[in-house]
N, C-alpha and C positions, 0 to 999 in steps of 0.2 A: 528380494528385499522389499519390505512393505513400503507403500506410498508415504512419502514424508512431506509435511507442510511446514512452512515457516510461521513462527509466532514472534511478534515483536513487542518490545516495551518502548514506547515513544519517548517517555520521559528520560530513560537511561540510555536510549539509542542502542539497544541490544536486540539481537535476533537469535532465535533458537529453532532447530528443526526437531519435530516430533512426528512419530508415525501414527499415533492415536489421536483422534479428535476429542478433546475434552478441555476443561478449563485449566490453564497453567498460570503460574504466578512468577513474576520476575524474582530471581534470587537476590537482587540488590535492593529493590524498593518494595517488594511483595505485592505490587499492583497486578491486576489481571492482565495477561498478555493478549494482544489482538491477533487474530488469524489473518495472515497476509497472503497465504497461498503457496502452492508448490513451485511456482516460477519466480518467486521473490528473490531478488539479489540485494542484500543489505548494502547501503552506501557506507563509506568509511565513517566511523563513529565521530570523528572530528568535523565532518561535513554537515554542519547544522542546517544549511539551506536545503540540502537533499533530504534530510529527515523531516523538514517542514513540508516538503512536497509529498513525502510518503504519508504524513499525518493528514494532510488535506484529502488525499486520495482515499485513504482508509475511512476517514470520517464521512466522506461523501458516499460510501457504500461500494467503492470499487476495490477489487483485490487483484492479486497476481496469480490466479489459477490458470492452469493450462486449459486451452479450449479442447473441444471434443476431438479435433484432428491432431492435437499435440503441437500446435504451432505457436503456443504462447498465449498470453492474456490479451493481446491486442495492444493498441496504442495507449500509452500512458505518458503524460508530460514529465519531463526530467528536470526542468528548472522552474524557479519561482516566476520568472518572466512568462513562461508558457502557461503556468497556472493562472496568473493574473489576467492574461489575455483571454483565456477560456472562461474565467469567472465573469469578466466584463461582458463577453459575448453572450453568456447565459442570461445575464441580467437584462441586456439590451433586447434579446430576442425572446425572452420568457421560456427558454429551453431549460429543462431540468439540469441541475448542476452535474449530476453523474453522467449524463449523456454528453454535455459540453466538454467535460474533462476527458472523455474517452474518444473524442473526435479528433482525428489528425489535422 
C-alpha cells in the first residue's frame, strides 16, 4: 500500500488521506488543503480548541510526519494552555516559535 499523508482544511475542520503529494482542495470550501503528515490524527470536528492547536502548529511550520525511525513526529502540544505557555516561553527567551512548540 502506498504511503498516505493527511491533508487538512482548517476552516472546515476536515482531514483527508492521500497517497500522492500534490495540491488538493477542500470539497466543501474549495480552499487548498494543508499537508499535515502521515502521523496526523484529526481531532473531532466539534473540538474547536484542538483544531486551533493544529492550526498554530501547522502555521508555525510543524507537521506530523513520522521520523526516520518510525517513532512518530515527536512532541506536539495538545491543548491551548500548552501552546500559550510555549509561545510565552519563546517570546521570553527569544527562541524560534517552531522550536518552542516542539519542546516537551
